[in-house]
Every structure is written in C-alpha cells, then in structure tokens.
ROSE-650702 format. One record per residue (C-alpha): residue number from 1; z, x, y. Coordinates in pm, 1 decimal. Each point is the difference from the previous one (the first is absolute). Layout:
# residues N
{NUM, {Z, X, Y}}
...
//
This chain:
# residues 324
{1, {-46.0, -24.0, 1.5}}
{2, {-43.9, 121.2, 353.0}}
{3, {310.4, 59.5, 212.5}}
{4, {-54.0, -103.9, 369.4}}
{5, {-0.7, 245.4, 276.2}}
{6, {371.0, 103.7, 160.0}}
{7, {21.6, -174.5, 328.1}}
{8, {-45.9, 325.9, 204.5}}
{9, {-357.4, 28.8, -173.7}}
{10, {-131.7, -341.5, 79.1}}
{11, {-272.4, -16.7, 250.7}}
{12, {52.1, -232.8, 296.3}}
{13, {-36.6, -343.2, -87.1}}
{14, {97.2, 43.8, -332.7}}
{15, {-338.3, 58.0, -121.8}}
{16, {-70.5, 73.1, -378.8}}
{17, {3.9, 389.4, -102.7}}
{18, {-382.2, 14.2, -48.4}}
{19, {-38.0, -90.1, 399.2}}
{20, {133.1, 354.9, 70.7}}
{21, {-237.8, 236.2, 110.6}}
{22, {-13.3, 350.6, -124.2}}
{23, {131.6, 114.6, 364.8}}
{24, {280.5, -227.3, 6.6}}
{25, {83.7, 100.6, -376.1}}
{26, {37.4, 372.4, 133.0}}
{27, {184.1, -98.3, 314.3}}
{28, {262.5, -180.9, -232.9}}
{29, {32.1, 258.4, -273.7}}
{30, {5.0, 290.9, 208.7}}
{31, {307.8, 138.0, 191.3}}
{32, {-5.4, 22.0, 366.4}}
{33, {-159.9, 350.0, 92.9}}
{34, {172.2, 260.5, 227.1}}
{35, {-116.4, 64.3, 344.0}}
{36, {-111.5, 315.3, 158.4}}
{37, {148.4, 146.8, 316.7}}
{38, {-21.5, 316.2, 198.0}}
{39, {335.6, 157.0, 174.1}}
{40, {-29.4, 208.6, 292.9}}
{41, {311.1, 178.6, 135.3}}
{42, {100.9, 300.7, 237.2}}
{43, {337.6, 140.2, 107.2}}
{44, {183.2, 317.8, 54.1}}
{45, {-67.1, 250.8, -315.3}}
{46, {317.0, 25.8, -196.1}}
{47, {61.9, 32.2, -392.8}}
{48, {22.1, -305.3, -241.5}}
{49, {-264.8, -186.1, 215.5}}
{50, {-247.5, -36.6, -298.9}}
{51, {283.6, -111.9, -251.5}}
{52, {142.3, -254.3, 220.9}}
{53, {-316.1, -182.1, 84.9}}
{54, {-131.4, 13.9, -405.9}}
{55, {331.1, -90.4, -107.3}}
{56, {38.9, -299.1, 239.3}}
{57, {-357.2, -134.7, -134.3}}
{58, {75.4, 76.4, -353.6}}
{59, {328.5, -185.1, 46.5}}
{60, {-182.8, -280.2, 129.0}}
{61, {-237.7, -32.7, -344.0}}
{62, {-299.3, 191.0, 217.1}}
{63, {-254.2, 238.3, -176.8}}
{64, {-112.8, 289.1, 208.5}}
{65, {-370.5, 58.9, -36.5}}
{66, {-65.2, 272.7, 233.3}}
{67, {234.8, 207.6, 228.2}}
{68, {-83.8, 253.2, 263.6}}
{69, {253.2, 164.3, 255.1}}
{70, {-24.7, 285.3, 263.5}}
{71, {270.9, 157.6, 195.8}}
{72, {-96.9, 164.1, 313.9}}
{73, {242.0, 274.0, -17.1}}
{74, {-168.2, 319.8, -90.3}}
{75, {-187.4, 78.5, 349.5}}
{76, {159.6, 137.4, 335.8}}
{77, {-114.6, -334.3, 152.2}}
{78, {58.2, -236.1, -251.6}}
{79, {184.4, -320.4, 71.2}}
{80, {226.4, -7.8, -281.3}}
{81, {-57.6, -309.4, -83.1}}
{82, {-48.9, -136.4, -363.9}}
{83, {-330.7, -237.8, -118.6}}
{84, {-53.3, -197.6, -319.3}}
{85, {-241.2, -245.9, -138.1}}
{86, {71.3, -180.7, -292.6}}
{87, {-223.5, -231.6, -175.8}}
{88, {173.1, -265.2, -226.9}}
{89, {0.0, -314.6, -173.7}}
{90, {274.3, -213.1, 32.9}}
{91, {144.7, -339.7, -239.9}}
{92, {-133.8, -303.6, 108.5}}
{93, {387.6, -117.3, 162.9}}
{94, {10.9, 271.1, 240.9}}
{95, {-358.4, 23.4, 44.7}}
{96, {-6.9, -57.6, 411.9}}
{97, {37.1, 237.0, 269.3}}
{98, {350.0, -174.7, 89.9}}
{99, {148.5, 44.8, -320.6}}
{100, {-100.3, 374.5, -49.6}}
{101, {121.9, 49.3, 334.0}}
{102, {340.6, -114.1, -75.0}}
{103, {-39.7, 181.3, -328.6}}
{104, {-1.0, 344.0, 192.1}}
{105, {208.4, -86.7, 274.8}}
{106, {288.9, 224.0, -72.7}}
{107, {-214.2, 301.1, -42.2}}
{108, {-179.0, -78.1, 298.3}}
{109, {331.9, -9.4, 202.1}}
{110, {165.9, 322.5, -196.9}}
{111, {-298.6, 215.4, 127.7}}
{112, {-104.3, -134.8, 321.2}}
{113, {-374.2, -79.5, -186.6}}
{114, {-258.4, -184.3, 183.4}}
{115, {-143.4, -179.3, -292.3}}
{116, {-339.4, -271.5, -30.9}}
{117, {-85.6, -204.6, -319.6}}
{118, {-326.9, -109.7, -26.4}}
{119, {-147.8, -229.2, -247.3}}
{120, {-321.8, 136.7, -178.9}}
{121, {-123.2, -340.9, -37.1}}
{122, {-14.1, -37.8, 383.5}}
{123, {-296.0, 118.9, 168.4}}
{124, {16.3, 169.5, 342.3}}
{125, {-164.6, -208.8, 307.6}}
{126, {-228.2, 206.3, 174.4}}
{127, {-164.6, -43.4, 340.6}}
{128, {-313.4, 252.1, 89.1}}
{129, {-86.4, 79.6, 333.0}}
{130, {-341.2, 152.8, 60.9}}
{131, {-211.3, 89.8, 308.1}}
{132, {-391.3, 69.6, -58.7}}
{133, {-22.1, 210.9, -316.2}}
{134, {30.5, -181.5, -309.4}}
{135, {30.8, 277.2, -272.3}}
{136, {341.1, -25.2, -65.5}}
{137, {34.1, -360.9, 35.8}}
{138, {-311.4, -44.8, -252.9}}
{139, {184.3, 234.2, -210.7}}
{140, {352.3, -156.5, -12.1}}
{141, {-155.9, -354.7, -35.5}}
{142, {-177.0, 140.8, -290.7}}
{143, {292.2, 131.1, -175.4}}
{144, {225.6, -294.0, 50.3}}
{145, {-255.0, -248.7, -121.9}}
{146, {-93.9, 203.5, -330.8}}
{147, {403.5, 35.9, -57.9}}
{148, {79.4, 333.5, 70.6}}
{149, {201.6, -29.6, 256.1}}
{150, {345.7, -200.1, -24.0}}
{151, {-31.1, -208.5, 310.4}}
{152, {-132.8, -310.6, 144.9}}
{153, {-199.3, 44.1, 313.2}}
{154, {92.3, -292.2, 245.0}}
{155, {-248.7, 62.6, 258.3}}
{156, {-218.9, 235.0, 208.1}}
{157, {36.0, 53.1, 366.6}}
{158, {-220.0, 187.9, 256.6}}
{159, {-46.6, 72.0, 407.5}}
{160, {-360.4, -35.2, -139.0}}
{161, {-261.2, -235.0, -157.8}}
{162, {-145.2, 283.8, -204.5}}
{163, {194.4, -58.3, -315.5}}
{164, {20.1, -349.9, -20.7}}
{165, {-283.7, -45.5, -260.0}}
{166, {180.9, 236.0, -228.1}}
{167, {301.6, -208.9, 20.3}}
{168, {-181.2, -331.5, -64.9}}
{169, {-171.1, 143.9, -274.9}}
{170, {320.1, 34.1, -184.1}}
{171, {100.2, -352.8, 92.0}}
{172, {290.3, 162.9, 259.2}}
{173, {97.9, -124.9, 306.4}}
{174, {-145.5, 177.3, 310.5}}
{175, {221.2, 16.2, 319.1}}
{176, {-163.0, 107.1, 310.8}}
{177, {258.4, 150.8, 270.0}}
{178, {-251.6, 163.5, 250.6}}
{179, {138.5, 212.2, 265.1}}
{180, {-219.6, 147.8, 265.1}}
{181, {-88.3, 373.9, 54.0}}
{182, {273.1, 138.2, 277.2}}
{183, {238.7, -333.9, -15.6}}
{184, {328.2, 27.1, 159.9}}
{185, {338.9, 72.4, -152.4}}
{186, {71.8, -383.8, 8.7}}
{187, {-358.5, -99.5, -176.4}}
{188, {100.8, 239.5, -276.4}}
{189, {291.3, -114.0, -64.5}}
{190, {-91.8, -378.1, -8.1}}
{191, {-277.8, 112.7, -264.1}}
{192, {268.0, 199.1, -225.5}}
{193, {223.3, -317.0, 35.3}}
{194, {-272.8, -194.3, -178.3}}
{195, {-30.1, 246.1, -275.2}}
{196, {371.1, -7.6, -46.1}}
{197, {6.9, -374.1, 3.9}}
{198, {-252.0, -17.2, -263.8}}
{199, {188.9, 237.2, -230.1}}
{200, {272.2, -189.9, 32.7}}
{201, {-159.0, -316.7, -63.6}}
{202, {-152.1, 113.4, -297.8}}
{203, {349.4, 169.6, -134.8}}
{204, {-189.6, 338.8, -7.8}}
{205, {161.3, 276.4, -170.9}}
{206, {-242.3, 254.8, 124.4}}
{207, {-237.3, 67.1, 268.5}}
{208, {-299.3, 235.8, -57.3}}
{209, {-178.6, 181.1, 257.1}}
{210, {-363.0, 19.1, -131.3}}
{211, {-145.8, 246.0, 250.2}}
{212, {142.8, -255.4, 265.7}}
{213, {-54.9, 209.7, 314.0}}
{214, {265.3, -137.9, 192.1}}
{215, {319.8, 138.0, 113.8}}
{216, {305.4, -191.3, -101.0}}
{217, {267.4, -76.2, 228.6}}
{218, {363.5, 81.4, -8.3}}
{219, {80.6, -350.1, -51.3}}
{220, {-257.2, -40.8, -301.1}}
{221, {94.7, 324.7, -127.2}}
{222, {394.9, -50.8, -18.1}}
{223, {-85.4, -380.1, -156.6}}
{224, {-224.6, 156.3, -285.5}}
{225, {236.6, 297.9, -60.2}}
{226, {-68.5, 134.6, -320.1}}
{227, {-239.5, -267.4, -100.4}}
{228, {-319.4, 118.2, 175.4}}
{229, {-244.5, 254.4, -143.9}}
{230, {-285.3, 163.6, 239.4}}
{231, {-291.2, 231.8, -154.7}}
{232, {-62.0, 282.4, 235.7}}
{233, {-292.7, 148.1, -30.8}}
{234, {93.2, 368.8, -27.7}}
{235, {223.5, 224.9, -185.7}}
{236, {292.3, -56.6, 221.2}}
{237, {147.7, 167.3, 206.5}}
{238, {-340.3, 169.6, 60.8}}
{239, {-250.4, -190.5, 232.8}}
{240, {208.7, -292.7, 137.1}}
{241, {-150.1, -289.5, 192.9}}
{242, {-368.9, -87.5, 72.7}}
{243, {-304.0, 163.0, -166.0}}
{244, {168.8, 243.1, -256.2}}
{245, {-321.7, 83.0, -191.9}}
{246, {-126.6, 115.9, 334.4}}
{247, {288.5, 215.9, 45.4}}
{248, {-3.8, 113.7, -356.8}}
{249, {-363.9, 109.4, 32.0}}
{250, {51.6, 173.4, 330.8}}
{251, {292.4, 232.5, -183.3}}
{252, {-237.6, 40.0, -293.2}}
{253, {284.0, -93.2, -255.3}}
{254, {-88.8, -3.7, -351.6}}
{255, {230.1, -283.0, -94.8}}
{256, {-14.7, -337.5, 124.0}}
{257, {255.7, -259.2, -123.0}}
{258, {193.8, -328.4, 82.1}}
{259, {346.6, -119.6, 74.2}}
{260, {154.6, -331.7, -100.0}}
{261, {347.8, -36.2, 189.9}}
{262, {246.4, -234.0, 97.8}}
{263, {-67.3, -104.6, 362.9}}
{264, {269.9, 110.0, 258.6}}
{265, {-1.2, -36.9, 382.8}}
{266, {-104.2, 369.6, -10.8}}
{267, {-369.7, 1.4, -42.2}}
{268, {-109.7, 151.5, -351.7}}
{269, {349.7, 145.9, -19.4}}
{270, {126.7, -247.4, -259.0}}
{271, {126.5, 96.9, -351.3}}
{272, {-277.4, 89.4, -232.9}}
{273, {-57.1, -191.4, -359.5}}
{274, {-309.3, 167.1, -103.1}}
{275, {-270.4, 243.3, 93.7}}
{276, {-316.1, 167.4, -161.8}}
{277, {-284.1, 242.8, 95.3}}
{278, {-350.7, 72.0, -71.0}}
{279, {-170.6, 365.6, 33.7}}
{280, {-283.1, 13.2, 268.8}}
{281, {-217.4, 239.8, 145.7}}
{282, {-184.7, 134.0, 301.1}}
{283, {-330.4, -182.8, -87.2}}
{284, {159.1, -336.9, 32.4}}
{285, {-41.6, -191.5, 325.5}}
{286, {311.4, -247.9, 156.8}}
{287, {-193.9, -307.4, -116.6}}
{288, {-24.7, 147.8, -343.5}}
{289, {381.0, 106.4, 5.9}}
{290, {67.8, -359.2, 99.8}}
{291, {-170.7, -104.7, -320.3}}
{292, {206.9, 223.6, -207.1}}
{293, {316.0, -89.3, 185.6}}
{294, {-33.5, -405.4, -50.3}}
{295, {6.0, 50.4, -379.8}}
{296, {323.4, 217.0, 9.0}}
{297, {132.3, -266.6, 274.6}}
{298, {-51.0, -289.1, -232.0}}
{299, {197.0, 229.1, -329.0}}
{300, {258.8, 71.2, 189.6}}
{301, {100.3, -334.1, 162.3}}
{302, {-46.6, -180.9, -323.5}}
{303, {255.9, 243.4, -145.0}}
{304, {227.0, -54.1, 252.4}}
{305, {-9.4, -365.8, 13.6}}
{306, {39.5, -2.8, -357.8}}
{307, {307.2, 235.0, -50.8}}
{308, {149.3, -217.2, 307.7}}
{309, {-97.7, -308.9, -201.2}}
{310, {160.2, 111.2, -331.5}}
{311, {337.3, 142.5, 234.3}}
{312, {-62.2, 336.9, -81.7}}
{313, {46.3, 125.6, 349.2}}
{314, {332.3, 59.9, 201.2}}
{315, {37.9, 110.6, 349.9}}
{316, {193.8, 354.7, 42.5}}
{317, {47.2, 12.0, 356.5}}
{318, {-357.7, 118.7, 120.2}}
{319, {-123.8, 54.0, -369.3}}
{320, {-11.7, -177.0, -307.6}}
{321, {72.8, -25.1, -335.8}}
{322, {-271.8, -111.4, -225.2}}
{323, {79.1, -86.5, -388.5}}
{324, {-361.2, 39.0, -152.1}}
//
C-alpha cells in the first residue's frame, strides 16, 4: 500500500504527489544551501588576529573557502595596519550580513577593526561616466553582459551625446548631463549634483569614470570616496593631465601604460588599484601610441573594476592592498 506524503511534503492545495514537478521534488528533498560571503577587515597589526577571526567564524558554523592577509609592517613607511579578506560560506540560519556582524562583533570591538561583510549573491550596482571616447565603456559593457564581471550596470551618464548609441545598444539608460566649456563653478557644481542624485537614486555602489574627461569637484569626490574608479591614460605618476601620449612621444619613452585609481580631490593622485604597460619604440607616432594605449586602458580598468566588485581592494592610506 502506498503511504501518503507527510504534510511537510504536500504541495499547495493538497495536490497529489504525481503533480509535483522534478524541480519541486528537488527543492523539497534537498537541505537549504549555505550562502557565500566575503569579509574584509583592517586594524592595527598584532598577534592572534587570524586566529581570532577564523575561530569566530568556525564557532558560528562557517566554512572558510579562501583567506588572504597582509601586514604593512616590513617597510619603513609602512602604516602598521593589518588587512584580511576571507571568502566563506555560512549556514542558512546566520546567512545574512546583520547576523554575521553580530557574530564577529566581540572580535571587532577587541581589536578595533573596520570590517564589512558582503553577500556574494548581491551584485554591485555600477554607474558609468563617459565623455566622447567609448572604448572603455564598450569593453565594460561587453564584459558585463557576457557574464565575466560581477556587477549590474544601472546606467551610463555623459556630458556629451557621442556614446549614447553604445549604451542604448545594450539596453541601458543613457543620461545626458551637459556642461559648457569654460563653465563657472556654480554650473559645474550643479551638473555634478545631478550625477550624485542619479547615483543615490539608483543605490549605486560604484561609479566608473571610463574616460570621463571632467574633473570632479570636492563635494562629489567626498560623496564617492572609495567607490569611484578612474582610468588615466598614462602610467602614473608620469604624464599627468591632458595629452599624455603626446607628452610620452615628446620624451621618447619606450613604455606606455594606463593606471586605474580611486578618485580623490587631488587630480590623478588617488590610490592606485592597477597598472599595465606596453613596449613601444621610436617609429610610432602619437596617434599610434594612442591606439596601443586604448587597449591597455580597457584591460587595466576592467581588472580594477572587477577586483573592486569582488571586494578584493582595501585602502591603506594613499595606497591600496589588492588581494588578487
């Protein structure tokens, strides 16, 4: 004789067992899956930090999948800080950031840590700023739509219309925030207030300046501190400002590169996340250097954005720690 299903296994409306789909059967029979998180933390370096953090996670039933740490204590100019990134899974009963924060709270208080938990299932919400050149924009859009970037692009904003078709071809909203050449400070502040309002309304986690050729003012830099990445078409600190490829050609350099860095009020001085170079020679004109440079810019910016969205980058004063 066939026994009836237990009440916990009965589908809604007491439908017979035969009406259960294979997916419903699997959902009923399988236990709830652990969720994955990333913990980033920093504090003064000292003994027992790794043990304290890993023990707290272990005692809560978590399983560490990957762990990296760095103490900035060896160099004379070291900050004396300790940095750590842990990728772990958590049992379903504490699988949300508030519960995890409570779990680690005694350790955080004891060592004066700055700690953030990030749910791996929550994609970073990204706003891209661009001006006229679309190569970095197009590269980021393609990488994201093909699934290789852990983020969701919520829109593209520009002071020009040149890249509107690129954004719209990917089905993304395009926001035009024009600013006249030589505009006064009040006009620039008003335009940047519109950018900030858009970022806030879309709950943006990261703003990417993909060859956005406007200088961000102090108010916007402060509002986006640690969550705005710029690509500079030069291997900083060389050739800052405009026309770096012309500057490089004039100096006869044998390497050109690109730098991705966090945006600060000091132009092109923000903490560097990633850099790369290509070898060149005397035979190349400035326009040819620019073509080579564009490829480097795309690669460098994509790496920096990906690492940020994977929560691999921690600020260390004017520098960064990147757990690759």
